[in-house]
Structures are given as C-alpha cells and as structure tokens.
Gaussian input, Z-matrix of N, CA and C with variables (Angstrom, degrees):
# hf/3-21g

backbone

0 1
 N
 C     1     B1
 C     2     B2     1     A1
 N     3     B3     2     A2     1     D1
 C     4     B4     3     A3     2     D2
 C     5     B5     4     A4     3     D3
 N     6     B6     5     A5     4     D4
 C     7     B7     6     A6     5     D5
 C     8     B8     7     A7     6     D6
 N     9     B9     8     A8     7     D7
 C    10    B10     9     A9     8     D8
 C    11    B11    10    A10     9     D9
 N    12    B12    11    A11    10    D10
 C    13    B13    12    A12    11    D11
 C    14    B14    13    A13    12    D12
 N    15    B15    14    A14    13    D13
 C    16    B16    15    A15    14    D14
 C    17    B17    16    A16    15    D15
 N    18    B18    17    A17    16    D16
 C    19    B19    18    A18    17    D17
 C    20    B20    19    A19    18    D18
 N    21    B21    20    A20    19    D19
 C    22    B22    21    A21    20    D20
 C    23    B23    22    A22    21    D21
 N    24    B24    23    A23    22    D22
 C    25    B25    24    A24    23    D23
 C    26    B26    25    A25    24    D24
 N    27    B27    26    A26    25    D25
 C    28    B28    27    A27    26    D26
 C    29    B29    28    A28    27    D27
 N    30    B30    29    A29    28    D28
 C    31    B31    30    A30    29    D29
 C    32    B32    31    A31    30    D30
 N    33    B33    32    A32    31    D31
 C    34    B34    33    A33    32    D32
 C    35    B35    34    A34    33    D33
 N    36    B36    35    A35    34    D34
 C    37    B37    36    A36    35    D35
 C    38    B38    37    A37    36    D36
 N    39    B39    38    A38    37    D37
 C    40    B40    39    A39    38    D38
 C    41    B41    40    A40    39    D39
 N    42    B42    41    A41    40    D40
 C    43    B43    42    A42    41    D41
 C    44    B44    43    A43    42    D42
 N    45    B45    44    A44    43    D43
 C    46    B46    45    A45    44    D44
 C    47    B47    46    A46    45    D45
 N    48    B48    47    A47    46    D46
 C    49    B49    48    A48    47    D47
 C    50    B50    49    A49    48    D48
 N    51    B51    50    A50    49    D49
 C    52    B52    51    A51    50    D50
 C    53    B53    52    A52    51    D51
 N    54    B54    53    A53    52    D52
 C    55    B55    54    A54    53    D53
 C    56    B56    55    A55    54    D54
 N    57    B57    56    A56    55    D55
 C    58    B58    57    A57    56    D56
 C    59    B59    58    A58    57    D57
 N    60    B60    59    A59    58    D58
 C    61    B61    60    A60    59    D59
 C    62    B62    61    A61    60    D60
 N    63    B63    62    A62    61    D61
 C    64    B64    63    A63    62    D62
 C    65    B65    64    A64    63    D63
 N    66    B66    65    A65    64    D64
 C    67    B67    66    A66    65    D65
 C    68    B68    67    A67    66    D66
 N    69    B69    68    A68    67    D67
 C    70    B70    69    A69    68    D68
 C    71    B71    70    A70    69    D69
 N    72    B72    71    A71    70    D70
 C    73    B73    72    A72    71    D71
 C    74    B74    73    A73    72    D72
 N    75    B75    74    A74    73    D73
 C    76    B76    75    A75    74    D74
 C    77    B77    76    A76    75    D75
 N    78    B78    77    A77    76    D76
 C    79    B79    78    A78    77    D77
 C    80    B80    79    A79    78    D78
 N    81    B81    80    A80    79    D79
 C    82    B82    81    A81    80    D80
 C    83    B83    82    A82    81    D81
 N    84    B84    83    A83    82    D82
 C    85    B85    84    A84    83    D83
 C    86    B86    85    A85    84    D84
 N    87    B87    86    A86    85    D85
 C    88    B88    87    A87    86    D86
 C    89    B89    88    A88    87    D87
 N    90    B90    89    A89    88    D88
 C    91    B91    90    A90    89    D89
 C    92    B92    91    A91    90    D90
 N    93    B93    92    A92    91    D91
 C    94    B94    93    A93    92    D92
 C    95    B95    94    A94    93    D93
 N    96    B96    95    A95    94    D94
 C    97    B97    96    A96    95    D95
 C    98    B98    97    A97    96    D96
 N    99    B99    98    A98    97    D97
 C   100   B100    99    A99    98    D98
 C   101   B101   100   A100    99    D99
 N   102   B102   101   A101   100   D100
 C   103   B103   102   A102   101   D101
 C   104   B104   103   A103   102   D102
 N   105   B105   104   A104   103   D103
 C   106   B106   105   A105   104   D104
 C   107   B107   106   A106   105   D105
 N   108   B108   107   A107   106   D106
 C   109   B109   108   A108   107   D107
 C   110   B110   109   A109   108   D108
 N   111   B111   110   A110   109   D109
 C   112   B112   111   A111   110   D110
 C   113   B113   112   A112   111   D111
 N   114   B114   113   A113   112   D112
 C   115   B115   114   A114   113   D113
 C   116   B116   115   A115   114   D114
 N   117   B117   116   A116   115   D115
 C   118   B118   117   A117   116   D116
 C   119   B119   118   A118   117   D117
 N   120   B120   119   A119   118   D118
 C   121   B121   120   A120   119   D119
 C   122   B122   121   A121   120   D120
 N   123   B123   122   A122   121   D121
 C   124   B124   123   A123   122   D122
 C   125   B125   124   A124   123   D123
 N   126   B126   125   A125   124   D124
 C   127   B127   126   A126   125   D125
 C   128   B128   127   A127   126   D126
 N   129   B129   128   A128   127   D127
 C   130   B130   129   A129   128   D128
 C   131   B131   130   A130   129   D129
 N   132   B132   131   A131   130   D130
 C   133   B133   132   A132   131   D131
 C   134   B134   133   A133   132   D132
 N   135   B135   134   A134   133   D133
 C   136   B136   135   A135   134   D134
 C   137   B137   136   A136   135   D135
 N   138   B138   137   A137   136   D136
 C   139   B139   138   A138   137   D137
 C   140   B140   139   A139   138   D138
 N   141   B141   140   A140   139   D139
 C   142   B142   141   A141   140   D140
 C   143   B143   142   A142   141   D141
 N   144   B144   143   A143   142   D142
 C   145   B145   144   A144   143   D143
 C   146   B146   145   A145   144   D144
 N   147   B147   146   A146   145   D145
 C   148   B148   147   A147   146   D146
 C   149   B149   148   A148   147   D147
 N   150   B150   149   A149   148   D148
 C   151   B151   150   A150   149   D149
 C   152   B152   151   A151   150   D150
 N   153   B153   152   A152   151   D151
 C   154   B154   153   A153   152   D152
 C   155   B155   154   A154   153   D153
 N   156   B156   155   A155   154   D154
 C   157   B157   156   A156   155   D155
 C   158   B158   157   A157   156   D156
 N   159   B159   158   A158   157   D157
 C   160   B160   159   A159   158   D158
 C   161   B161   160   A160   159   D159
 N   162   B162   161   A161   160   D160
 C   163   B163   162   A162   161   D161
 C   164   B164   163   A163   162   D162
 N   165   B165   164   A164   163   D163
 C   166   B166   165   A165   164   D164
 C   167   B167   166   A166   165   D165
 N   168   B168   167   A167   166   D166
 C   169   B169   168   A168   167   D167
 C   170   B170   169   A169   168   D168
 N   171   B171   170   A170   169   D169
 C   172   B172   171   A171   170   D170
 C   173   B173   172   A172   171   D171
 N   174   B174   173   A173   172   D172
 C   175   B175   174   A174   173   D173
 C   176   B176   175   A175   174   D174
 N   177   B177   176   A176   175   D175
 C   178   B178   177   A177   176   D176
 C   179   B179   178   A178   177   D177
 N   180   B180   179   A179   178   D178
 C   181   B181   180   A180   179   D179
 C   182   B182   181   A181   180   D180
 N   183   B183   182   A182   181   D181
 C   184   B184   183   A183   182   D182
 C   185   B185   184   A184   183   D183
 N   186   B186   185   A185   184   D184
 C   187   B187   186   A186   185   D185
 C   188   B188   187   A187   186   D186
 N   189   B189   188   A188   187   D187
 C   190   B190   189   A189   188   D188
 C   191   B191   190   A190   189   D189
 N   192   B192   191   A191   190   D190
 C   193   B193   192   A192   191   D191
 C   194   B194   193   A193   192   D192
 N   195   B195   194   A194   193   D193
 C   196   B196   195   A195   194   D194
 C   197   B197   196   A196   195   D195
 N   198   B198   197   A197   196   D196
 C   199   B199   198   A198   197   D197
 C   200   B200   199   A199   198   D198
 N   201   B201   200   A200   199   D199
 C   202   B202   201   A201   200   D200
 C   203   B203   202   A202   201   D201
 N   204   B204   203   A203   202   D202
 C   205   B205   204   A204   203   D203
 C   206   B206   205   A205   204   D204
 N   207   B207   206   A206   205   D205
 C   208   B208   207   A207   206   D206
 C   209   B209   208   A208   207   D207
 N   210   B210   209   A209   208   D208
 C   211   B211   210   A210   209   D209
 C   212   B212   211   A211   210   D210
 N   213   B213   212   A212   211   D211
 C   214   B214   213   A213   212   D212
 C   215   B215   214   A214   213   D213
 N   216   B216   215   A215   214   D214
 C   217   B217   216   A216   215   D215
 C   218   B218   217   A217   216   D216
 N   219   B219   218   A218   217   D217
 C   220   B220   219   A219   218   D218
 C   221   B221   220   A220   219   D219
 N   222   B222   221   A221   220   D220
 C   223   B223   222   A222   221   D221
 C   224   B224   223   A223   222   D222
 N   225   B225   224   A224   223   D223
 C   226   B226   225   A225   224   D224
 C   227   B227   226   A226   225   D225
 N   228   B228   227   A227   226   D226
 C   229   B229   228   A228   227   D227
 C   230   B230   229   A229   228   D228
 N   231   B231   230   A230   229   D229
 C   232   B232   231   A231   230   D230
 C   233   B233   232   A232   231   D231
 N   234   B234   233   A233   232   D232
 C   235   B235   234   A234   233   D233
 C   236   B236   235   A235   234   D234
 N   237   B237   236   A236   235   D235
 C   238   B238   237   A237   236   D236
 C   239   B239   238   A238   237   D237
 N   240   B240   239   A239   238   D238
 C   241   B241   240   A240   239   D239
 C   242   B242   241   A241   240   D240
 N   243   B243   242   A242   241   D241
 C   244   B244   243   A243   242   D242
 C   245   B245   244   A244   243   D243
 N   246   B246   245   A245   244   D244
 C   247   B247   246   A246   245   D245
 C   248   B248   247   A247   246   D246
 N   249   B249   248   A248   247   D247
 C   250   B250   249   A249   248   D248
 C   251   B251   250   A250   249   D249
 N   252   B252   251   A251   250   D250
 C   253   B253   252   A252   251   D251
 C   254   B254   253   A253   252   D252
 N   255   B255   254   A254   253   D253
 C   256   B256   255   A255   254   D254
 C   257   B257   256   A256   255   D255
 N   258   B258   257   A257   256   D256
 C   259   B259   258   A258   257   D257
 C   260   B260   259   A259   258   D258
 N   261   B261   260   A260   259   D259
 C   262   B262   261   A261   260   D260
 C   263   B263   262   A262   261   D261
 N   264   B264   263   A263   262   D262
 C   265   B265   264   A264   263   D263
 C   266   B266   265   A265   264   D264
 N   267   B267   266   A266   265   D265
 C   268   B268   267   A267   266   D266
 C   269   B269   268   A268   267   D267
 N   270   B270   269   A269   268   D268
 C   271   B271   270   A270   269   D269
 C   272   B272   271   A271   270   D270
 N   273   B273   272   A272   271   D271
 C   274   B274   273   A273   272   D272
 C   275   B275   274   A274   273   D273
 N   276   B276   275   A275   274   D274
 C   277   B277   276   A276   275   D275
 C   278   B278   277   A277   276   D276
 N   279   B279   278   A278   277   D277
 C   280   B280   279   A279   278   D278
 C   281   B281   280   A280   279   D279
 N   282   B282   281   A281   280   D280
 C   283   B283   282   A282   281   D281
 C   284   B284   283   A283   282   D282
 N   285   B285   284   A284   283   D283
 C   286   B286   285   A285   284   D284
 C   287   B287   286   A286   285   D285

   B1=1.4509
   B2=1.5163
   B3=1.3238
   B4=1.4596
   B5=1.5251
   B6=1.3061
   B7=1.4543
   B8=1.5387
   B9=1.3203
   B10=1.4749
   B11=1.4872
   B12=1.2843
   B13=1.4504
   B14=1.5227
   B15=1.3211
   B16=1.4134
   B17=1.5192
   B18=1.3060
   B19=1.4514
   B20=1.5493
   B21=1.3013
   B22=1.4435
   B23=1.5197
   B24=1.3277
   B25=1.4665
   B26=1.5350
   B27=1.3126
   B28=1.4721
   B29=1.5198
   B30=1.3381
   B31=1.4595
   B32=1.5295
   B33=1.3162
   B34=1.4616
   B35=1.5181
   B36=1.3143
   B37=1.4635
   B38=1.5378
   B39=1.3222
   B40=1.4514
   B41=1.5314
   B42=1.3280
   B43=1.4668
   B44=1.5138
   B45=1.3203
   B46=1.4574
   B47=1.5385
   B48=1.3246
   B49=1.4768
   B50=1.5322
   B51=1.3068
   B52=1.4465
   B53=1.5272
   B54=1.3589
   B55=1.4865
   B56=1.5177
   B57=1.3305
   B58=1.4848
   B59=1.5108
   B60=1.2854
   B61=1.4688
   B62=1.5246
   B63=1.3395
   B64=1.4805
   B65=1.5198
   B66=1.3485
   B67=1.4732
   B68=1.5581
   B69=1.3344
   B70=1.4470
   B71=1.5316
   B72=1.3036
   B73=1.4484
   B74=1.5236
   B75=1.2922
   B76=1.4548
   B77=1.5423
   B78=1.3140
   B79=1.4618
   B80=1.5339
   B81=1.3305
   B82=1.4795
   B83=1.5351
   B84=1.3101
   B85=1.4510
   B86=1.4922
   B87=1.3071
   B88=1.4561
   B89=1.5218
   B90=1.3450
   B91=1.4720
   B92=1.5408
   B93=1.3485
   B94=1.4581
   B95=1.5392
   B96=1.3352
   B97=1.4307
   B98=1.5282
   B99=1.3566
   B100=1.4654
   B101=1.5250
   B102=1.3512
   B103=1.4522
   B104=1.5257
   B105=1.3032
   B106=1.4889
   B107=1.5406
   B108=1.3381
   B109=1.4504
   B110=1.5368
   B111=1.3443
   B112=1.4666
   B113=1.5379
   B114=1.3292
   B115=1.4612
   B116=1.5143
   B117=1.3087
   B118=1.4679
   B119=1.5401
   B120=1.3083
   B121=1.4635
   B122=1.5320
   B123=1.3277
   B124=1.4690
   B125=1.5095
   B126=1.3539
   B127=1.4394
   B128=1.5276
   B129=1.3290
   B130=1.4566
   B131=1.5057
   B132=1.3427
   B133=1.4582
   B134=1.5117
   B135=1.3147
   B136=1.4485
   B137=1.5523
   B138=1.3338
   B139=1.4437
   B140=1.5280
   B141=1.3096
   B142=1.4640
   B143=1.5041
   B144=1.3132
   B145=1.5064
   B146=1.5180
   B147=1.3152
   B148=1.4469
   B149=1.5190
   B150=1.3146
   B151=1.4504
   B152=1.5155
   B153=1.2779
   B154=1.4411
   B155=1.5473
   B156=1.3340
   B157=1.4408
   B158=1.5246
   B159=1.3346
   B160=1.4717
   B161=1.5329
   B162=1.3271
   B163=1.4523
   B164=1.5355
   B165=1.3054
   B166=1.4660
   B167=1.5210
   B168=1.3280
   B169=1.4767
   B170=1.5232
   B171=1.3191
   B172=1.4789
   B173=1.5331
   B174=1.3163
   B175=1.4893
   B176=1.5174
   B177=1.3563
   B178=1.4642
   B179=1.5237
   B180=1.3450
   B181=1.4428
   B182=1.5192
   B183=1.3325
   B184=1.4677
   B185=1.5345
   B186=1.3467
   B187=1.4387
   B188=1.5382
   B189=1.3102
   B190=1.4433
   B191=1.5173
   B192=1.3083
   B193=1.4797
   B194=1.5441
   B195=1.2867
   B196=1.4614
   B197=1.5296
   B198=1.3307
   B199=1.4461
   B200=1.5167
   B201=1.3390
   B202=1.4600
   B203=1.5356
   B204=1.3410
   B205=1.4680
   B206=1.5188
   B207=1.3308
   B208=1.4692
   B209=1.5228
   B210=1.3068
   B211=1.4685
   B212=1.5227
   B213=1.3258
   B214=1.4530
   B215=1.5239
   B216=1.3450
   B217=1.4722
   B218=1.5307
   B219=1.3240
   B220=1.4773
   B221=1.5004
   B222=1.2827
   B223=1.4589
   B224=1.5159
   B225=1.3228
   B226=1.4485
   B227=1.5504
   B228=1.3024
   B229=1.4661
   B230=1.5319
   B231=1.3511
   B232=1.4764
   B233=1.5165
   B234=1.3255
   B235=1.4939
   B236=1.5314
   B237=1.3152
   B238=1.4813
   B239=1.5231
   B240=1.3356
   B241=1.4386
   B242=1.5497
   B243=1.3441
   B244=1.4375
   B245=1.5004
   B246=1.3342
   B247=1.4761
   B248=1.5222
   B249=1.3062
   B250=1.5003
   B251=1.5444
   B252=1.3458
   B253=1.4695
   B254=1.5370
   B255=1.3440
   B256=1.4605
   B257=1.5439
   B258=1.2842
   B259=1.4754
   B260=1.5040
   B261=1.3203
   B262=1.4679
   B263=1.5298
   B264=1.3668
   B265=1.4817
   B266=1.4903
   B267=1.3316
   B268=1.4368
   B269=1.5497
   B270=1.3019
   B271=1.4578
   B272=1.5138
   B273=1.2996
   B274=1.4384
   B275=1.5453
   B276=1.3317
   B277=1.4777
   B278=1.5363
   B279=1.2960
   B280=1.4577
   B281=1.5049
   B282=1.3057
   B283=1.4946
   B284=1.4966
   B285=1.2978
   B286=1.4669
   B287=1.4801
   A1=108.86
   A2=115.70
   A3=119.00
   A4=112.57
   A5=117.64
   A6=118.99
   A7=110.15
   A8=114.59
   A9=119.96
   A10=111.19
   A11=115.65
   A12=121.15
   A13=108.70
   A14=118.12
   A15=121.41
   A16=110.63
   A17=116.23
   A18=122.17
   A19=106.92
   A20=117.91
   A21=120.35
   A22=112.10
   A23=117.46
   A24=122.18
   A25=110.15
   A26=115.06
   A27=121.47
   A28=108.96
   A29=115.16
   A30=122.23
   A31=108.35
   A32=115.40
   A33=121.73
   A34=106.36
   A35=117.63
   A36=121.07
   A37=108.75
   A38=114.95
   A39=120.09
   A40=107.19
   A41=115.40
   A42=120.50
   A43=107.62
   A44=115.02
   A45=120.72
   A46=110.00
   A47=114.05
   A48=119.25
   A49=107.85
   A50=117.42
   A51=120.17
   A52=115.30
   A53=117.43
   A54=119.14
   A55=111.38
   A56=117.51
   A57=120.29
   A58=110.21
   A59=116.63
   A60=122.25
   A61=110.23
   A62=116.15
   A63=120.53
   A64=111.82
   A65=117.00
   A66=120.21
   A67=112.32
   A68=116.78
   A69=117.82
   A70=115.66
   A71=118.57
   A72=120.57
   A73=113.66
   A74=116.85
   A75=121.96
   A76=110.08
   A77=117.13
   A78=121.11
   A79=111.33
   A80=115.04
   A81=118.91
   A82=109.64
   A83=116.45
   A84=121.08
   A85=112.22
   A86=117.09
   A87=121.60
   A88=112.04
   A89=117.19
   A90=120.65
   A91=110.24
   A92=116.85
   A93=118.75
   A94=111.72
   A95=118.64
   A96=120.67
   A97=111.74
   A98=116.61
   A99=120.36
   A100=109.48
   A101=117.02
   A102=120.05
   A103=111.90
   A104=115.76
   A105=121.31
   A106=110.27
   A107=114.22
   A108=119.86
   A109=110.24
   A110=117.50
   A111=122.90
   A112=111.50
   A113=117.42
   A114=121.75
   A115=112.12
   A116=118.07
   A117=121.00
   A118=112.68
   A119=116.60
   A120=120.32
   A121=112.50
   A122=118.18
   A123=120.32
   A124=108.08
   A125=113.96
   A126=121.02
   A127=113.64
   A128=115.64
   A129=120.33
   A130=112.09
   A131=116.65
   A132=123.45
   A133=108.14
   A134=117.57
   A135=120.37
   A136=110.14
   A137=114.10
   A138=121.40
   A139=108.52
   A140=116.43
   A141=121.58
   A142=108.51
   A143=114.50
   A144=119.66
   A145=107.07
   A146=116.78
   A147=121.36
   A148=108.35
   A149=114.93
   A150=120.29
   A151=108.50
   A152=118.09
   A153=123.23
   A154=112.28
   A155=115.76
   A156=121.80
   A157=111.55
   A158=116.35
   A159=123.26
   A160=111.47
   A161=115.64
   A162=121.84
   A163=109.07
   A164=114.90
   A165=122.56
   A166=114.39
   A167=116.91
   A168=121.94
   A169=112.16
   A170=116.02
   A171=121.74
   A172=112.78
   A173=117.34
   A174=124.17
   A175=111.01
   A176=115.46
   A177=128.23
   A178=112.40
   A179=114.72
   A180=122.93
   A181=109.27
   A182=115.65
   A183=121.11
   A184=109.71
   A185=115.50
   A186=119.75
   A187=109.10
   A188=117.18
   A189=123.53
   A190=110.05
   A191=117.00
   A192=122.41
   A193=108.54
   A194=119.20
   A195=127.15
   A196=114.04
   A197=118.74
   A198=120.69
   A199=114.09
   A200=117.53
   A201=123.70
   A202=109.73
   A203=115.09
   A204=122.38
   A205=109.06
   A206=115.32
   A207=122.22
   A208=110.08
   A209=115.20
   A210=121.44
   A211=109.70
   A212=115.67
   A213=120.71
   A214=108.21
   A215=114.88
   A216=121.60
   A217=109.66
   A218=116.13
   A219=122.47
   A220=113.49
   A221=116.78
   A222=121.70
   A223=109.31
   A224=116.06
   A225=119.43
   A226=111.33
   A227=115.52
   A228=120.75
   A229=111.13
   A230=116.89
   A231=121.25
   A232=111.82
   A233=114.62
   A234=119.87
   A235=110.90
   A236=116.17
   A237=120.15
   A238=111.48
   A239=117.85
   A240=119.58
   A241=112.52
   A242=115.70
   A243=118.99
   A244=112.37
   A245=116.68
   A246=121.22
   A247=110.51
   A248=116.00
   A249=119.70
   A250=109.63
   A251=116.29
   A252=120.21
   A253=114.52
   A254=115.69
   A255=117.29
   A256=113.85
   A257=117.46
   A258=119.40
   A259=110.42
   A260=116.17
   A261=119.11
   A262=113.23
   A263=115.60
   A264=120.39
   A265=111.74
   A266=117.44
   A267=121.51
   A268=110.58
   A269=116.66
   A270=117.79
   A271=110.13
   A272=116.23
   A273=121.50
   A274=108.24
   A275=115.52
   A276=118.58
   A277=107.67
   A278=116.01
   A279=119.35
   A280=110.63
   A281=116.78
   A282=121.74
   A283=109.84
   A284=116.91
   A285=119.72
   A286=113.24
   D1=125.90
   D2=-179.85
   D3=-111.58
   D4=9.42
   D5=178.27
   D6=-74.42
   D7=138.61
   D8=177.25
   D9=-88.93
   D10=141.35
   D11=173.93
   D12=-84.94
   D13=116.93
   D14=-178.23
   D15=-106.14
   D16=138.48
   D17=174.47
   D18=-99.30
   D19=119.61
   D20=179.54
   D21=-67.58
   D22=151.74
   D23=178.11
   D24=-70.92
   D25=-36.87
   D26=-177.91
   D27=-136.28
   D28=148.10
   D29=-179.47
   D30=-132.85
   D31=136.24
   D32=176.57
   D33=-114.27
   D34=114.51
   D35=177.18
   D36=-92.26
   D37=126.96
   D38=-178.64
   D39=-121.92
   D40=119.44
   D41=179.91
   D42=-68.99
   D43=132.23
   D44=174.34
   D45=-127.17
   D46=30.73
   D47=169.43
   D48=-64.59
   D49=169.16
   D50=-170.04
   D51=-55.72
   D52=-46.12
   D53=-178.98
   D54=-70.38
   D55=-42.62
   D56=179.58
   D57=-64.25
   D58=-40.89
   D59=179.70
   D60=-60.70
   D61=-45.67
   D62=-177.81
   D63=-69.91
   D64=-26.13
   D65=-175.76
   D66=-99.80
   D67=14.79
   D68=171.84
   D69=116.70
   D70=-3.13
   D71=-179.12
   D72=-59.49
   D73=-41.05
   D74=179.96
   D75=-63.80
   D76=-44.91
   D77=179.27
   D78=-65.60
   D79=-39.04
   D80=179.42
   D81=-60.08
   D82=-46.00
   D83=179.59
   D84=-61.91
   D85=-43.23
   D86=179.23
   D87=-63.34
   D88=-43.01
   D89=178.79
   D90=-63.50
   D91=-40.06
   D92=179.35
   D93=-68.29
   D94=-41.01
   D95=177.56
   D96=-61.08
   D97=-40.86
   D98=178.70
   D99=-63.44
   D100=-41.30
   D101=-179.86
   D102=-64.97
   D103=-41.60
   D104=176.75
   D105=-56.20
   D106=-47.80
   D107=-178.01
   D108=-65.64
   D109=-44.67
   D110=179.85
   D111=-59.70
   D112=-37.58
   D113=-175.93
   D114=-90.62
   D115=4.25
   D116=176.62
   D117=68.30
   D118=32.95
   D119=-178.72
   D120=-102.91
   D121=7.24
   D122=-179.60
   D123=-59.12
   D124=133.97
   D125=-177.31
   D126=94.38
   D127=-29.28
   D128=177.92
   D129=-96.30
   D130=-29.56
   D131=177.99
   D132=-129.41
   D133=134.65
   D134=-176.16
   D135=-133.11
   D136=140.90
   D137=173.34
   D138=-100.83
   D139=123.86
   D140=-179.63
   D141=-114.31
   D142=123.07
   D143=174.98
   D144=-79.05
   D145=130.70
   D146=176.67
   D147=-113.12
   D148=156.07
   D149=168.75
   D150=-74.36
   D151=-171.03
   D152=-175.40
   D153=-51.37
   D154=131.64
   D155=176.23
   D156=-94.77
   D157=3.81
   D158=179.19
   D159=64.76
   D160=32.75
   D161=175.70
   D162=-127.94
   D163=44.28
   D164=-172.19
   D165=-58.34
   D166=-31.13
   D167=178.54
   D168=-66.12
   D169=-14.20
   D170=-174.78
   D171=-113.08
   D172=13.25
   D173=-173.97
   D174=-60.66
   D175=144.47
   D176=-8.20
   D177=-83.18
   D178=145.94
   D179=-176.15
   D180=-112.14
   D181=143.59
   D182=174.67
   D183=-149.17
   D184=160.67
   D185=-176.83
   D186=-141.20
   D187=133.47
   D188=175.68
   D189=-100.90
   D190=124.74
   D191=177.70
   D192=-117.74
   D193=144.04
   D194=17.61
   D195=-94.00
   D196=11.78
   D197=179.73
   D198=-71.98
   D199=-15.87
   D200=-176.38
   D201=56.10
   D202=41.76
   D203=179.52
   D204=-97.11
   D205=111.32
   D206=-178.80
   D207=-98.05
   D208=141.76
   D209=177.41
   D210=-126.43
   D211=148.75
   D212=178.50
   D213=-136.04
   D214=157.99
   D215=-176.47
   D216=48.78
   D217=44.76
   D218=-169.57
   D219=-82.60
   D220=121.87
   D221=172.07
   D222=-84.58
   D223=165.03
   D224=178.45
   D225=-61.51
   D226=-40.00
   D227=178.38
   D228=-60.74
   D229=-42.15
   D230=177.37
   D231=-65.40
   D232=-39.73
   D233=178.30
   D234=-61.76
   D235=-43.54
   D236=179.15
   D237=-66.69
   D238=-38.97
   D239=177.14
   D240=-66.79
   D241=-37.76
   D242=175.34
   D243=-64.85
   D244=-35.20
   D245=174.39
   D246=-58.06
   D247=-46.15
   D248=178.84
   D249=-62.15
   D250=-44.25
   D251=-175.79
   D252=-72.15
   D253=-35.58
   D254=-171.32
   D255=-113.80
   D256=-8.49
   D257=176.60
   D258=-110.41
   D259=-49.50
   D260=-179.26
   D261=-75.35
   D262=-25.18
   D263=177.52
   D264=47.01
   D265=54.08
   D266=178.55
   D267=-112.25
   D268=70.35
   D269=178.86
   D270=-69.88
   D271=150.39
   D272=176.50
   D273=-65.59
   D274=127.97
   D275=179.93
   D276=-116.64
   D277=135.15
   D278=-179.90
   D279=-69.20
   D280=149.48
   D281=176.87
   D282=-68.28
   D283=140.59
   D284=179.66
   D285=-80.95

C-alpha cells in the first residue's frame, strides 16, 4: 500500500444520529462536503459523520475543530456561515 495517511488541518463533526439526521444533519454534512470539494480543500478539511452525541434536544448538532466550536439547531445557512468563520478564517482586516 502506497497511500499516505493525511491528517486534516480542520475537522467538522456532524452528528447523524436519528434526531439530528431527521432535522437536517445529513443535509448539513452534504452541503459542507460539496463546499470543501468546490473550494479545493479536500485533504485539508474533512467532514466526519458521528453517531449520536447525546444532545438530541439540540438537533442537529455539529462541531468545528480545532476551534472546539459547537453548534446546535443548525440550519444549512448557519453551517455554511460557520464554515466561512472557522474554516476559511477570513476575518475583516482594516486597511493599513
């Protein structure tokens, strides 16, 4: 086997337990994977589906690492905004 094991720079954990999956977790993960592919970040950023995080009352739940940023009741729009904030890390910088 000549494949290299790569450690991604950032990981997004998306709960796909039954409640999270029913409330949009699956779609959130799919949207984020498509965005990663579109932006050429495959290998650097990874979406990991997790089983139940035991936070069913807050479904759907996701977490951005290494920022340890947890989200609950997450819409697809919120997931995409969090991607910009925690993966792209492009804060507005004032002109010098």
